[in-house]
TIVEXSE-906698 format. One record per residue (C-alpha): x, y, z; residue in one letter. Coordinates in steps of 0.05 Angstrom, whole numbers, plus 5000, padded with zeros to 4 digits. Layout:
// residues N
XYZA
...
// end
This chain:
// residues 753
415955204159M
422555014190K
419154534237K
415654174179E
422154084141S
425553784202I
419653324214T
419453094142S
426652874141R
425552204175P
419652064129K
423852234068D
429451804094L
424751214105I
421551304037K
428251344002K
431050734036H
424550344046F
426549764002Y
433449714035V
430049664103L
425449114077I
431548734051L
434548774120L
428048544152L
427447954105I
434747764120T
433547774195L
427247344188I
430846864141F
436646784191F
432546824254S
435046144275G
442146404287I
440647074320L
444446804379S
451446644404S
449345944426S
447245694357K
450745634290I
448745454219L
447844704212N
453244684160N
459544264166I
463844824136H
461445334188Y
461944834245I
468944614226N
472745084179D
469745764197V
470145594271T
477445404263F
479146034225Q
475246474273S
478546184334E
485446314303N
483347034291I
480647104362R
487246864391K
490947364347Y
486347954366L
485447814440H
491247374463E
497747354424S
497448014388G
501847734332A
499647774260F
496747084242P
501946854192L
502346154221W
497645684257T
500145114300P
493244804305Y
492444384243F
497043984197Y
502144004254S
503244734239G
502245094172E
501745794143P
495046104162F
494246754126M
497246464062A
491545954056M
487246233998P
480646074034E
482546384101H
479447064111Y
482747694138L
480148394151F
472848234136D
466548334177L
467647684215N
474447954235F
471148614258L
465748264297Y
470847814333I
474748434351F
468448774378L
464948194414F
470447694428K
465447124415N
466946744351I
460046434344F
456447094350L
461447394301A
460446834251M
452946904254N
453047654248L
457847604189A
453447104153A
447347544163I
451148174143S
453947894079Y
447247594059F
444148274067F
449948604030L
448748133971A
441648403965G
443849123977L
449249073924G
444548803871M
439249313891Y
444249893882L
446849603817L
439949503787A
437650193810Y
443850503778E
442150183712I
434450213711I
433050793760K
426950453789K
426650233862Q
421449693855N
424949363796A
431549403834A
428249073895F
425948493852I
432948413824A
435648403895A
430847853917L
432647413858I
440047503873F
439047343947M
434446743939F
436046263882N
438445553875G
445745733878L
444746083945V
440045573975H
443944953954R
451245163948F
453045833980I
449345744046L
452145034049G
459245264037G
464545684071H
463146394096L
468346614045S
463746383988I
458046804015L
462647404025E
465447393954S
458447293926Y
455947893965A
461648333938L
460448173864M
455048693852P
459149233886F
465149103841V
460949123778F
457049733802L
463250163808F
466349893744V
459750073710Y
459850773741R
467150863721A
465550713649L
459251143646H
460751723693K
465552313688K
468552153756S
471551513729W
477751523773L
474051533839N
469450973817N
475250553792A
478750633859I
472450403896I
471649813848A
478849603863A
477549663937L
471549193934F
475448723888F
481148683938S
476048523993M
474547883956M
481747653964I
481847834038Y
475247464046A
478446834018G
473346833962G
477746593905I
472146153877I
468046753854F
473947233847F
475846963779L
468646963754Y
467747673777T
474147863740G
471347513678L
464747883683I
468148553691V
473148413635G
467848193586V
463648803602Y
469449293592I
470848973524V
463348973507W
462849703525N
467949863470L
462649753418I
460850483407S
461051033356G
466351413396N
471150823398F
477651213406K
475351593467K
472150983500I
478150533489V
482851033523V
478051083582K
477350323586A
484950243586I
485750753641L
480150443684I
483049743674S
490049983692A
487650343755V
483549753779I
489149253763G
494649653797I
490449823858L
487749123864L
494848843866F
497249393913G
491449353962L
491348593965S
498948453962A
499148354037L
495147714028K
495947573954L
503447473953L
503546964011P
497646613977V
501446553911L
507646303947E
503745783986F
499845563924T
506445423888E
508244933944M
501444623950S
496944113915S
494944663867R
502044823843S
501244463777A
493844613772G
488544073777V
487243523728N
481843633676Y
476843173711Q
477643553777E
476844203739Y
470443963707L
467643693772G
460343533759Y
458243933697P
450844083687I
447043713634S
444744103573L
438843613568D
436343853636N
437144603635L
430244673666W
432644313728G
439244683733H
436845383715L
429345433733V
426444893777N
428145073849L
425744393875S
429843983825S
434843493853S
438743413789S
445643633810G
448544333815F
443344883815S
443045603793G
435445573790A
431746243792I
424545983793G
418846023744I
416746733763T
423746993752S
424046623686L
417646973663I
420647643683L
427047463646L
423147313583L
419647983588F
426448293598G
428848033531L
424148533499L
429349053519S
434448703474F
436549363444R
439749573509K
447249413512K
446949153583I
441448663565V
445248393505I
451448343548F
447447953600S
444847473547I
451847343522L
454347223593L
448646733605I
450646343543I
457946343565L
456046133635S
451945533610I
457345313561L
462545323617L
458244993669A
456344443620A
463644273607G
463344423533T
468944673487F
468645333525A
470644983589A
476444643553E
478845313527L
478445653595F
482345073627Y
488445343591K
487646043619L
491446283681P
487646163745G
482045733716F
486645123709G
487545133784Q
480145143800M
475644553812R
468344463791H
467044873729I
459544803743E
460445383791R
460745833729A
453145863737L
454546433785V
455046873722M
448046653702F
445446803772V
449047483771F
446047763706V
439147433709T
436547923762P
438448513718L
434548243658I
428748073705A
428648793730A
427849023659Y
422548493650G
418448763708F
418649463676N
416549163609N
410848773643L
408349403677V
408449793611N
404849233573I
399349173626L
398549933629K
397749963554N
392649403559Y
388949713618K
390750443629K
387850523699N
391549943729I
396150143786K
403649983784E
403649843858W
398449303848L
402548963794I
408749013838F
405048723898S
402648123859I
409447983827V
412848083895L
408047613930M
409047063879V
416647163882L
416847133958V
412646503959I
416846143906E
423846393924L
423246414000I
417046104032L
417145453991L
424645364004Q
428145124066K
430445654114F
437545574140P
437445094199T
441245204262S
444644744312I
446744844383E
454145034390V
458144444415V
463644664463K
469944234464P
468844014536N
461843774518D
465343204480I
467442694533P
473542434496I
476143134482V
474743354553D
478942774578E
484742964533I
484343694555S
486243484626K
493343324602D
497443964611S
503543714572S
505143904500K
502443424449F
498343344386R
492142954370I
491342484311A
484242314289T
484741594264Y
477141584257A
477842004195L
480141514142S
483342054098T
488942544115P
484443144100I
477543314127G
473343554185A
476943144238S
475343564300G
481044064297Y
475844614306N
474644354377Y
481944224393Y
483944924372T
479145234423Q
482944854477L
489745054449G
491244334428I
494444254358P
492143704310A
496143274262I
490843264208K
487343854175G
482344064123G
480744564068G
481244523993G
488844603988I
494444214022W
501744014018I
502343363979N
508443094015D
505143174083Y
498642874060A
502542274034Q
506042194101Y
499442194138L
496441684090A
502341214100I
502341324176A
495041134182Q
495840504141Q
502740254161V
505540514227A
500740984264P
504340974332S
511241114304K
509541604249M
504341994288F
509241964346G
514442324305I
509342884299L
508642914375N
502042534369G
500742314440K
493342154433Y
489741804376I
482141834371I
479141254333S
472240984315N
474940274317R
480139864353E
487239934327I
492039344323D
498539684344D
502239434406P
505040134419D
498140444425L
495040354493S
487440384499L
486140924550K
478640894550N
472440784508K
467441344509F
460341434483E
460341564408D
455742034369C
454441784299N
449142314287D
453842894303C
456443324246Q
463743164264I
462742464292C
470242314284E
471842754343A
467542314389Y
471741694379G
469541294418P
476540974427Y
482041384458L
489141124451Y
495441374484E
501641314441N
507741004474K
512241224417K
510741974421V
517042404417I
517743064453P
516743734418R
524243884423A
530243444443F
537643304428I
540442694392V
547642544374N
546742114312N
544942424245A
544242074178V
544342504115L
540442264054L
542642533986L
539242463918G
533442733878N
527042903914D
522942303892N
528541813908A
529742123977K
522342113994R
521241393974D
527541124006F
526641514070S
519741204084Y
522940514087N
528240774134L
523241124179I
518640514184I
523939974190E
530240284219N
529440964251L
529141064325D
527041794326P
529241884399L
536441714383S
537641864309T
535342394262V
534542274187L
536142904148I
533342984079R
539143334044G
540443653977K
541243303910N
548843203910S
555243233951I
558043843914N
552544273946E
556044184014Y
562744414039N
566843934081I
565444304147D
557944224140E
558943514116F
562443334180M
556243504222D
553242844199F
555242164226N
553341794163S
551341944091V
546941524046I
548341653972L
542641533924L
543241523848R
546642123814N
548542443880S
556042343869V
560642503811T
567942313801Q
569943013825N
566742873893D
571142283910I
576542703945P
571143013989K
568342334006L
575242074023Q
576442674069Q
569742554103Y
571241814115V
578341964140N
575242414193K
570641854218G
564541914173G
560941324142K
558141284072I
553140804042L
554340503993P
561840524006D
563940763938L
571140833961L
571340073968K
567939953901G
561039803929K
554640033894N
549239723938S
547239744011I
545639154055T
540339154110Q
545739034162Q
549639654139E
543340074146I
541939784215A
549139944237D
548840684219I
542140764255F
544940484319K
546241004371S
548440984444N
547141714453G
542141934506I
537142444482N
535743064524K
528943394523E
528544154518L
522744624527E
520144964464L
516645604487K
511345944444E
512646694444I
507046794393S
503946394337V
509746634293N
515446564342E
518346014386F
524545984430A
528945494468I
533845684523D
540445334511L
545945194561D
551644944518G
548144344487E
551544014428E
548843554374G
542543554334W
536443914361L
530343544334V
523943944332L
517243604322S
515244214281E
514644314206R
518644964205F
523944724156A
518644544104H
516345264093F
520445854069P
520146434118G
522346084182W
528846384207K
533046084263T
537746534302T
542446444362M
545847044393N
544647444330G
547446894285K
543146524234G
542945764238L
540645284184K
534144904190L
534144204161Y
528343764139K
528343174186A
524842494188D
520842704126N
516043174162V
519543534220I
525643974230S
532643974260A
538244464276V
545644294289F
548144594355L
555444734372Q
555144844447G
553045584450E
549045874508K
543246354500G
536346374468K
535146004404L
529346324367T
524946094310F
521246654275N
516446614217Y
516147204170C
516447004096P
519147484044D
512447454008S
509147774070F
514548294079R
514148504006K
506548494008G
506348914071K
510749444039I
506749453974I
499949494009T
502350024058A
505050444001A
498550363962T
494350574022I
498851164034L
498051393962I
490451333968L
490551734033I
494552284000V
489652273942Y
483652333990L
486952924024F
488053243957Y
480653143938I
478453434005A
483254023998Y
480754163927S
473454163950K
475154624009T
478455113962R
472255113917K
467655243977W
472055824000Q
471556143931K
// end
């Protein structure tokens, strides 16, 4: 008897989880092309962006050991963790930690999250309908639809991750609303919700929040309104508080960075709309999997039939909710009045491409289809009583698999290209000095320019990618490429420039022409022209001439570009972008500058004594207001940019990705750093325990004034947003641990009794 019960356990286990095992098997077959560490999805985002992110994480986990707050490898250095689309603490992170191979980790993560998408929908549908076969059908529709085939698998890993987490969030919100143990379920829902933020899945995060919010409100429609509304408020409060607490470590830096970025003022309405679907062609957008008419959330004809059968269960609240959500999804994706209304809501006005709202259609359709399968079975059984349910299921399943999977394209793979496999990159890697690469072949400042390859060799790039950037820096790169590539890329320590064409710049020396590769995914990295820049400046050096520019931000930016292009010799003079007016400086700080250029509204009558004092001590001002001048001549500008000082190069040592240091031996003057430290809050400069001020220099780099001290000058990046987030998240986790111990203790006491 005992032997039989032991033997039956594996059989029961297999029977109970049979459909889950089939989902896993289907996933492995679907992704069989990347069950390797030598192949990767043939997808530009995986090849470029995910590789770049993964290599940064690998360096953090297995080399530097410093938390990845900063990356020196694109945009000449920029916050890493604060980028909304950069993942942290997800399965890719775990696999990199375990296997140390980024390509194996990326492949395993893609496979894992695709399977989790099906598992999540399976568990959700089973929770609602309580039938395994119906839940399995729902899972297949959620895993294999037009949105997945044509958008998610062609996008970032973060998109797939957040998509996979959507059913889990809704599942535990649903359980919290309908089960007695609402608190535990609300906690788990918040945990999965916070995972979306750590996955970098902001695109679907807002839509998931909208789905959950609408359902909580919809659930209030009940006879026992008072009791339900109290429970709904408590659940919402727990999820909201824990979501913020658990994700603060990443969320606060993301919000800080977003305020500085291209998304600070939101996106314009046309960007927000993107490419709305056409209401005249809903069949192509929502049903026909082979349609080529724009953005797709197509579920296929079989799923549509099941959905129509599911509408017979219209009396069920979850079905009515799903129908309403489908309507809202279509209205948003089509760019109707609903899209215009949502544009004014927090978060949505900073998103692009409202057609992605079809994810809500794709999310609820499988649930209605699961009901539809049940209704189909019941109708056929009433029509023919001896028909077997397994036969109906087999036929429906076969048709679904053919339409959703076999007739669609499987994800294609491509051999992993190692950096040294690219001749031009291999040649650059032989240079052991410190420098950056500028990819002139990419005509825009932003895009897949090859920084994924350079990062693996430890070589930083001047350009970058992603869906969010710093406008001032992007403008600098655009001007540099068009006007003065050697000088302006040189200011950024750009020693090598890779181009797909010859460049007419006497200060760029053609080093070699290599074989190009126009068929490669990132053809820009292949050149074939490799130029060496004669005007490259070192990563750190001393100059003795400093010019301070005062005025409002727009005036300083516009005026400084003319000075940089026409007058500045970055090896002898540093141009400091100062504050708005003179009264923001004391005379001692003022005297650190050799000359001051005064733009409109930077001086008041009360500042004249300070100007006089500055001039009396040897300083120069332009225009010379003390002599009644209100304009500046070209000769006067040329005179203040002349310098006989000899620059001295210093070594900038990388302690970690977040910390750099320079050993000083009594140097005086302006330390110019070809780094963007000063342009981001959070960088602190210290010398012998004393804080020093970082200045914005030459529009894109940094400078520090030295007064002859000896010791180690350190630059450390740790923004307040991260410090606050770390404290909040640590406190939240501690509270949850205490709560778990309390639950365990309570259960132990019950067992003892």
